[in-house]
N, C-alpha and C positions, 0 to 999 in steps of 0.2 A: 485353505488354510488350518496346518495343524494346531493342536492344541498347546504346544510350545510356542509357536510363533503368536498365537494370540496372546498367550501370558506374557510373551516377551513385549508384544504391541502396549498391552495395559500396564506392564512395568514402566517401559520408556515414557507413556505418557503419564503415569503417577511423577516420574522424574521432573518432565517438564513440568508440569503444575508446580510442584515443590519448588523448582527453580526460580520461577517466575513470582511466587507468592512469598518468597523468603525475602525479598525486600522490604523493609517497614516501610507502613504508609504514614504519611503525617500524623493523621489522628491515633496509630500506635506510638510514634515518638512522642505525643503528647501526655499517653497514657489514659487513652480516652476509651472506653466501651462501646463499641458499635455493632448492633445487630444488624446485618444485612440478607437481603434474599437474592435468587438468580433474577436472570433478565425476565420480562414480561411481554407481552405480545406488543406494547406499545414501546419498550425498547428495542425489541428485533424490527420495528418498523422504523423507527428514526435512523438503526445502524443503518439499515439497507438504503433507505433515503439519502444520508449522508455519502454513502461509500460509491452510489451511483453518480453522485454530482460532482464527486471528486475525480471518479475515472474519465467523467467525461469530460472534465477541465484537462486532461492530459497527466494527472497525477499517477504514479505508479502505485500497485496494489498494497505492496509493502510498506510504502510511504503513509497511503491513505488508512491502512488499518492503524500504522504506529500513532497518526493524527487522532484518529477518531478514539482509539486505546487511551490517549492521554487526557482526553476531555470527559471521559466516562467516569461518574462519581460511585457507580456500585462497584465493589473491589471485585465481586464474584466474575461480574461481566468483563470487567478491565481485564481480569487475568486471562479469560477465554479468548479476547480478541488479540491480546497480546501472543497467546500460545498459537493463534491462527498465522500471525505476522512469521512467527519464528519456525514455525513447521513451513510455510512456503519459502523462506531462506533457505531450510533444510533440503527443498529438492521436491517437495510435494506439489500437487497442484491445489486450487483452492476449493475445489469441492472434495480432495481427499481430506484435506484439512478440516472441513466443516463436518465429515463424516465422523471426526474424534468426539464431537459433542452431539451425539443424536438428541439427548435430552434438552437441545436449545435451539438446533437447526432440525426439522422434520426433513421425509423423504422428498416432499415437492420442494423444498427450496435446494436442498442437493442435488437433485435431478437437475431441476431448471439451471443451476450453476454450471453442472457438467455438461449441458447442452449448449451453452455461453460460450465455454472454451472450447468447444469443437468448432461452432460457429464464428469464432471471435468478435461476438457481440455483447462483452459482458456487463458494459453500462447501460445500453437498452435492455438487457434481459433483467438486471436490478431494478430498472425503473419500471418493467412490467412487472416485478415480484413486488415491488413496494404497491404499486397499485392495487395487486390481488391482495395483500396484506391490508390493505386500508379499507377496501370494499369487504374482506371479510370481518375487520372489526366495527364497519358500521353495520352489518346485517346484524353481528352479534349484541352491537349496542342497541338496536331497535328490537330484537327479540327481549333481552335483558328489560328493558323499560316498560315493555308491554307486561311483563311478569310484576314488576314491582308493584306498580298501582293496585293491584287486586290484593296483592299480599298486604299492603299497608292499610286497605279497607277490611281485611279479616282481622288484621292485630287489634285493629281500631273497634271491631265489633266485638272481639273477643276480651279486650280489655273494658269494655264499657260494660258487658253483661256479667263479668267477674267482681266489677265494682259493685252493679245493683246486688248482687247476690251477698257479698260479703259485708258491704257498709250501709246501704240502704233498706233492704229488707230486714235485716236483725231489728230496726227500729220499729217494724210494726209488728215483731212477734210478740212484744208485751201485751199488745192490745188484744192478741189472738190466746193468749193465756187462758187455758180452762174451756175453750169454747172450740176445740179441736175438732168435736162431733159436727159442728157447724160448717166447718170448713168445705170447701168444693176440691174434686179432684186436683186441677190445676196449682192449686195454693199448697195442696200438700206436697207435691211433687218438688214445687220449687222452695219450699221450706227445708224438705229432706236434701234436695241439692245445696241449699245454703249451709246447712247443719254440715253436710259433709267435707265443703271446702274449707270451712271455718276449723273444722276439726282435723281433719287429714291434709290439710296444706302441703305438710311437708313430705307426705307422699304423693300425691295428686301431681303436684309440679314436676317434683325430680322424673317421674312416670310419663308424664307427657313430653318433658325434653328427651327422655330415654326412648320415647315410640320415633320422634323426629329424628334422632341420631341412629337408631336401628334401621330405620327405613333409607336413609342415607346410605349407611353402611350397605343395606341390602342391595339397592339401585347401582350403587358404585363399585364395589368390592367383589361382588359374586357374579359369577357367569349367569347363573339361574334369574337372579333378581336383574340384571342388567335387560336381559331377555323378555322378561316379563315387563317391566318398566317400558321399555322400547316397543312393545305390542299395545300398552296401555295408552302411550301417546297415540297412537292412530286409531284409535278407538273412541278416546275423550272427545265429546261433539266439538267444543270450541278449540281443543288445542290440537285436533288433529288436522284442522286446515291451516294452522299456523306450522306445524311440524312438516308437513307434506311440503309444502311451499319452500321450506327453510331447505330441505334436504335436496328437493331438485334444484334450488339455486346453487346450492353449496357445490354439488356432484358435477353438474353442468359447468360452472365456471371453471372449476377445477380440472377437468377435461379439457376444455378449450383451451386455457392459458397453456398446459402441457402441450398439447398437440401443436398449437401455433409457436411453442419454444423450440418443436422440433424433436421433443423427447417421444422416444418408441412406445409406439401404442400398447404394446404388452406391458411397459413400465407404467403408463398414463392410466391405465385400468387397474393397476396393483395399489397406485398411490392414491387414487379416486375411492378405491375400496375402503381405505383404512380411515379418510378424514370426513366420511358422510355422517357419521355419529349416531347411526340407528342399525342396529343389526339385521332388520329386514331388508334393509338396503344394502347393508355390507356383503351381505350373504348371497345375493343375486350375483353380484358383480364377481364375485369370486368364480361363480361358475361360468359368467360370462368370458373370465379370464381364460378360462382352460379351452372354451370352445374356440376363441379368436385364436389363440396359440394352436389350434390345430386347422387353422384356416378358415373358418367361419369369419360371416360380419358381424359388427356390432349390432345392428339394428335387427338382424334377424336371431341374433342372441337373446338381446333384453326383450324382444317380443312374446317371449316364454313364459315372461312374470308380469304381474298386474300391477305391480307397483307404480309403474310409468305410464303416462296418458297416452293414447293411441297418437295423437299429434305429433307428439315428441319423438316416438318411434319413426312416423314417415319424414319429419325433418331431418332426423339423423340419417335415414338411410338416403335421403336425398341429395345429403352433405358428402357421404359415404361415395355415391355415384357420381358426382359433380367434381371431386377433390376438393372440397372446400368444408371439410368438418369442421374444423376449428373454427372458421367464422361462424357456422351454424351454432355450434355449441355456446359462442358467446352470446347469439342473438337470444338463444332458449333461455340462458341465464338472465339476461338483460329483460327478458319479458317477466320471469317469474321472480327477479328481484322487484319488479313495480306491483306485482300480484302481491310480492309478502308484503310489502308496505302498506296496499290496500288492506290485506289482511289482518295486519295487526291494529290498523285503525278500526276495522270494524269489530274485532274482538274486546278491544277496549272499550270501544262506545256499549257494547254489549254487556261486557262485564260489570261497567260502571252500576248502571239500574238493577241487576240482578243483584248484586252485592248490598246496593242500599235497601231492596225488597227484602233481603233475606235479615239484615240488621233490625228492620224497622219490626218485622214478624218477631222477631227475638226479644228485642225491648217492649213491643207490645203484648206477647204472651205474658213476660213478667208484670207489667202493669196491669194488665186483667187481672193476672192472681192475686194481685194486692188489693184492687178495688171490687171486684165481686163478694168475698167474703164482708167487707163493710158494708155494701148494700144489704146484703142478706142479712148481717145481724141488726143493722136499724129498721129492717121490715119485720125481724123476730121480735124486736122492741115495741113498734107500733102497734104491732097486732097484740102483744100482749095486754 
């Protein structure tokens, strides 16, 4: 497609969106101010489920989209769904209409719909797609739940230590005035930390916030930072097992769904390389894509890399030889999904005592730093 055609496509898309959004909403008519965001994963899942049910009931695609769009509360998502309906009525296929909104519907979604249009099984394909999205959402929820608990414990530990240093310890400083030469080293360290926090809190706390913000920006917005964090996630003791199971589950599940949907194998490999979530898994799959395009088998290409376990390679090879690759990939993803749940429970159960011990050591160190000088001064007074 030429540049002029692309510009024309973008212009026509902008005109469609303006026409759809030009109609005033009830909230606008009432003069209400509304802040709305685009569709999230749950919205896409609900949309796919409803569309699959309505198509299975015999309702036409255009009528189904219009009915679903009229019930959507989010203005941006309602605008997108109505745009899909208008494009289909204008002569485009459903997959072509979806491709106009790549920020909402990813390549996996579009390719599965395109495969369904060829095979004539749109409702069943949408049902498979909704099951895929549901399982992905469940996996994501499990991983987030595993991460939330240690974060809460860490925040509590930092809050507790900060409270002790800024409110409890200063009450003892009056007792130690004029006797600094008698204080042990741990107490001097704690006193210096307490004084620094109380004096320079307006610098320290923004600096800590800036560090977290800088870490987020580095690992999300820069290629070098993303790659460094991807490598770190596969080396940190507890995190590497969790991430490894997550990446294998996600990639095998995606490949299995796309293969069973009839998506060409090269498109399947290309899409899978984009959704894995780690550069160390994405880059090898790009190499596999090139080798498979030249006629090599998937298992033979993947065997050159060490990120996939040997038994996975053997199962993929047997699936290729027997012509049941899609089923084999689904079996592998189900196995690693179960392993992922086990890993999450194990990691969570291990993090809990570790965080409690760390918190106990910090609080104990502060308590010891307060009690030691009291005992030392009392012994000096007694001996005097």
